[in-house]
BATORVO-849458 format. One line per field, with one value per residue: x, y, z of N, C-alpha, C, CB in turn. Coordinates in Angstrom, 1 decimal, padded with zeros to 4 digits. Glycine has a CB too. Layout:
BEGIN
n.xx X/...
n.yy Y/...
n.zz Z/...
ca.xx X/...
ca.yy Y/...
ca.zz Z/...
c.xx X/...
c.yy Y/...
c.zz Z/...
cb.xx X/...
cb.yy Y/...
cb.zz Z/...
END
This chain:
BEGIN
n.xx -015.8/-013.1/-012.5/-010.0/-006.9/-004.3/-002.0/-000.3/002.8/004.4/007.5/010.0/013.2/014.9/014.0/011.9/008.5/005.9/003.3/000.4/-001.8/-004.7/-005.2/-007.4/-009.9/-010.6/-008.4/-006.6/-005.9/-004.5/-002.3/-001.2/-000.3/001.8/003.6/004.1/005.3/007.7/008.1/009.0/007.3/005.9/004.4/002.4/001.0/-002.1/-001.7/001.1/001.4/000.2/002.0/004.3/003.6/004.1/006.7/009.3/009.6/007.4/005.1/005.9/008.4/011.6/013.4/012.2/012.2/011.3/013.2/014.4/015.5/014.0/011.4/009.2/007.0/005.6/005.8/004.3/001.3/-001.9/-004.0/-007.4/-009.0/-011.2/-014.0/-015.3/-018.1/-018.7/-020.0/-019.0/-020.0/-019.8/-019.0/-020.3/-018.4/-018.7
n.yy -009.5/-009.5/-010.1/-009.8/-010.8/-010.1/-007.9/-005.1/-004.3/-001.9/-000.6/001.0/002.7/001.3/-001.2/-002.2/-003.1/-000.8/-000.5/-002.1/-003.4/-004.7/-005.1/-003.2/-000.9/001.1/001.3/002.7/005.4/005.5/003.8/005.4/007.5/006.3/005.9/008.6/009.3/008.1/005.4/002.0/-000.1/-003.4/-005.7/-008.4/-011.7/-012.2/-014.1/-014.0/-011.4/-011.5/-013.4/-011.8/-009.9/-011.2/-010.8/-009.8/-006.9/-005.9/-003.4/-002.1/-000.4/-000.3/001.7/004.1/006.7/008.9/010.9/011.0/012.4/011.7/011.7/014.1/016.5/017.6/015.7/013.5/011.8/011.3/008.7/008.0/005.1/003.7/001.7/-001.2/-003.3/-006.8/-006.6/-004.3/-001.9/001.2/001.2/002.5/003.7/002.5
n.zz -002.0/-004.2/-007.7/-008.6/-009.9/-009.8/-008.1/-006.5/-005.0/-003.0/-002.6/-000.6/-001.2/000.5/000.4/001.9/002.2/001.8/001.0/-000.3/-002.7/-004.4/-007.9/-009.0/-010.3/-008.3/-006.7/-008.1/-007.7/-005.3/-006.0/-008.0/-006.4/-005.1/-007.2/-007.8/-005.4/-005.6/-005.1/-005.6/-007.7/-007.8/-009.7/-009.0/-008.6/-006.7/-004.7/-004.5/-003.6/-001.1/000.1/000.1/002.0/004.3/004.9/007.3/007.6/006.3/005.8/008.1/008.2/009.4/008.9/008.8/010.8/013.5/013.8/011.4/008.3/006.3/007.1/007.7/009.3/007.1/005.2/006.1/005.7/006.7/006.2/005.6/005.6/003.2/003.4/002.0/001.2/000.4/-002.1/-003.2/-002.3/-000.5/003.0/005.9/008.6/011.9
ca.xx -014.6/-012.7/-012.1/-008.7/-005.9/-003.0/-001.9/000.9/003.4/005.2/008.7/010.9/014.5/015.6/013.5/010.8/007.2/005.1/002.0/000.0/-003.2/-005.1/-005.3/-008.8/-009.9/-010.7/-007.1/-005.7/-005.4/-003.4/-001.2/-000.7/000.4/003.0/004.5/004.4/006.2/009.0/008.2/009.2/006.1/006.0/003.1/002.4/-000.3/-002.6/-001.0/002.5/001.3/-000.1/003.2/005.3/003.2/004.6/008.1/009.3/009.4/006.3/004.2/006.5/009.7/012.4/014.2/011.5/012.3/010.8/014.3/015.0/015.2/013.0/010.0/009.0/005.6/005.0/005.8/003.4/-000.1/-002.8/-005.0/-008.6/-009.4/-012.6/-014.3/-016.3/-018.7/-018.3/-020.6/-018.4/-020.6/-019.1/-019.6/-020.1/-017.7/-019.6
ca.yy -010.2/-009.1/-011.1/-009.5/-011.9/-009.5/-006.7/-004.3/-003.9/-000.7/-000.7/002.1/002.4/000.4/-002.6/-002.5/-002.9/000.2/-000.5/-003.3/-003.2/-005.5/-004.3/-002.9/000.5/002.0/001.5/003.4/006.7/005.2/003.3/006.5/008.3/005.5/006.3/010.0/009.4/007.5/004.1/001.0/-001.0/-004.7/-006.3/-009.8/-012.4/-011.9/-015.0/-013.5/-010.2/-012.0/-013.9/-010.7/-009.2/-011.9/-010.3/-009.2/-005.5/-005.4/-002.4/-001.5/-000.2/000.2/002.8/005.4/007.1/010.3/011.9/010.9/013.5/011.3/011.9/015.4/016.8/017.9/014.5/012.5/012.0/010.4/008.2/007.4/004.0/003.6/000.3/-001.7/-004.6/-007.7/-006.2/-003.1/-000.7/001.8/000.8/003.5/003.3/002.6
ca.zz -002.4/-005.5/-008.7/-009.1/-009.9/-009.6/-007.3/-006.5/-003.7/-003.1/-001.8/-000.5/-001.7/001.4/000.1/002.8/001.6/002.5/000.5/-001.1/-003.2/-005.5/-009.2/-009.3/-010.6/-007.2/-006.1/-009.0/-007.2/-004.3/-006.7/-008.6/-005.4/-004.8/-008.3/-007.5/-004.2/-006.0/-004.6/-006.6/-007.7/-008.3/-010.0/-008.7/-008.4/-005.4/-003.8/-004.2/-002.7/000.3/000.6/000.4/003.2/005.5/005.2/008.6/007.6/005.5/006.4/009.3/007.8/010.5/008.4/009.0/012.2/013.6/013.7/010.1/007.4/005.3/007.7/008.3/009.4/005.8/004.3/006.6/005.3/007.4/005.2/006.2/004.7/002.7/003.6/001.0/001.4/-000.7/-003.4/-003.7/-001.8/000.6/004.3/006.9/009.8/013.0
c.xx -014.3/-012.3/-010.7/-007.7/-004.5/-003.1/-000.5/001.4/004.3/006.3/009.5/012.3/015.3/015.1/012.3/009.4/006.4/003.7/001.7/-001.5/-003.5/-005.3/-006.8/-008.9/-009.9/-009.4/-006.2/-005.1/-004.3/-002.2/-000.5/000.2/001.8/004.0/005.0/005.4/007.5/009.2/008.3/008.0/006.5/004.6/003.2/001.0/-000.8/-001.9/000.4/002.5/001.1/001.2/004.2/004.9/003.6/006.1/008.2/009.1/008.2/005.4/004.7/008.1/010.5/013.3/013.5/011.5/011.8/011.9/014.9/014.6/014.2/011.5/010.0/007.5/004.9/004.9/004.9/002.0/-000.9/-003.9/-006.2/-009.0/-010.9/-012.9/-015.4/-016.8/-018.4/-018.9/-020.0/-019.0/-019.8/-019.8/-019.3/-019.4/-018.6/-018.8
c.yy -009.8/-010.2/-010.8/-010.6/-011.4/-008.2/-006.1/-004.3/-002.8/-000.8/000.7/001.7/001.4/-001.1/-003.0/-002.2/-001.9/000.3/-001.8/-003.0/-004.2/-004.6/-004.2/-001.4/001.5/002.2/002.3/004.7/006.5/004.7/004.4/007.4/007.6/005.9/007.7/010.1/008.7/006.1/003.1/000.1/-002.3/-005.3/-007.8/-010.4/-012.0/-012.8/-014.5/-012.2/-010.6/-012.6/-012.8/-010.0/-010.0/-011.6/-009.6/-007.6/-005.0/-004.6/-001.8/-001.3/000.4/001.4/004.1/005.7/008.5/011.3/011.8/012.0/013.1/011.5/013.2/015.6/017.0/016.7/013.4/012.8/010.9/010.0/007.6/006.4/004.1/002.1/000.0/-003.0/-005.5/-007.4/-004.9/-001.8/-000.1/001.4/002.0/003.0/003.5/003.1
c.zz -003.9/-006.4/-009.2/-008.9/-009.7/-008.6/-007.3/-005.1/-004.0/-002.1/-001.8/-001.0/-000.8/001.2/000.9/002.0/002.5/002.0/-000.3/-001.5/-004.3/-006.7/-009.6/-009.5/-009.4/-006.4/-006.9/-008.5/-006.2/-005.0/-007.4/-007.6/-005.1/-005.9/-008.1/-006.4/-004.4/-005.5/-005.8/-006.5/-008.3/-008.5/-009.9/-008.6/-007.0/-004.4/-003.5/-003.4/-001.3/000.9/001.0/001.7/004.5/005.8/006.5/008.6/006.8/006.3/007.7/009.1/009.0/010.2/008.5/010.5/012.3/013.5/012.3/009.2/006.4/005.8/008.3/008.4/008.0/004.9/004.9/006.3/006.0/006.4/005.9/005.2/004.4/002.7/002.6/001.4/000.3/-002.1/-003.9/-003.2/-000.6/001.9/005.2/008.1/011.0/014.2
cb.xx -014.7/-011.6/-013.1/-008.2/-005.9/-002.4/-002.3/000.8/004.2/004.4/009.7/011.0/015.3/015.3/014.5/010.8/006.4/005.8/001.8/000.1/-003.4/-006.4/-004.5/-009.8/-011.1/-011.8/-006.5/-006.5/-006.5/-004.0/-001.6/-001.7/-000.4/002.8/003.8/003.2/005.5/010.0/007.0/010.5/005.0/006.9/002.6/003.2/-000.3/-004.1/-001.0/003.2/000.1/-001.2/003.8/005.3/001.7/004.5/008.7/010.7/010.7/005.5/002.8/006.3/009.8/013.2/014.6/010.0/013.7/010.1/015.3/014.5/016.5/013.2/009.7/009.6/005.3/005.8/007.2/003.6/-000.2/-003.4/-004.3/-009.7/-009.0/-012.8/-014.8/-015.7/-020.2/-018.8/-022.1/-018.3/-022.1/-019.0/-019.0/-021.5/-016.3/-020.3
cb.yy -011.7/-008.1/-011.2/-008.3/-012.6/-009.0/-007.1/-002.9/-005.1/000.6/-001.8/002.6/003.6/000.8/-003.6/-001.7/-004.3/001.5/000.7/-004.6/-001.8/-006.3/-005.0/-003.4/000.8/001.6/000.1/003.7/007.5/004.2/002.2/007.4/008.4/004.0/006.1/010.9/008.7/008.4/003.7/000.2/-000.3/-005.7/-006.0/-010.0/-013.9/-012.1/-016.4/-013.2/-009.3/-013.1/-014.9/-009.8/-009.0/-013.4/-009.4/-009.5/-004.8/-006.7/-003.0/-002.4/000.9/-000.9/002.5/005.2/006.9/010.4/011.6/009.5/013.9/009.8/010.8/016.5/017.9/019.0/014.0/012.4/011.9/011.0/007.2/008.5/002.7/004.2/000.0/-001.7/-004.5/-009.1/-006.0/-003.1/-000.9/003.4/-000.5/004.1/004.0/001.3
cb.zz -002.3/-005.4/-009.8/-008.2/-011.3/-010.9/-005.8/-007.1/-003.1/-002.9/-002.3/001.0/-001.9/002.9/000.3/004.1/001.6/002.5/-000.4/-000.3/-003.7/-005.2/-010.3/-008.3/-011.4/-006.2/-005.8/-010.3/-006.6/-003.3/-007.7/-009.2/-004.1/-004.8/-009.6/-007.3/-003.0/-005.5/-003.7/-006.4/-008.5/-007.3/-011.5/-007.3/-008.6/-005.4/-004.4/-005.6/-003.2/000.3/-000.4/-000.8/003.2/005.3/004.0/009.2/007.1/005.0/006.6/010.6/006.6/011.1/007.0/008.4/012.8/015.0/014.8/009.4/006.7/005.1/008.7/007.4/010.3/005.1/004.2/008.2/003.7/008.7/004.2/006.4/005.3/001.3/005.0/-000.4/001.7/-000.4/-003.2/-005.1/-001.4/000.5/004.8/007.3/009.9/013.3
END
């Protein structure tokens, strides 16, 4: 469990949430990619981030369609999540 009190949500220009992370050092690279990708970031308390994730389109933007010019094979990046235990150690996927 993290002691983080704040986090970030990333929104596309349509307003849909496409990313969320607590404000801890190991999430810095991902948050940096959101900035590079032109997403709008909002810094909120962890409770506000959790509440925002209950929005109907959170993490499932209906504006991203396979036939959309916004999504091309070159713009899609598969991310392999890294899992951590409560002490912050990497956990091997079983």
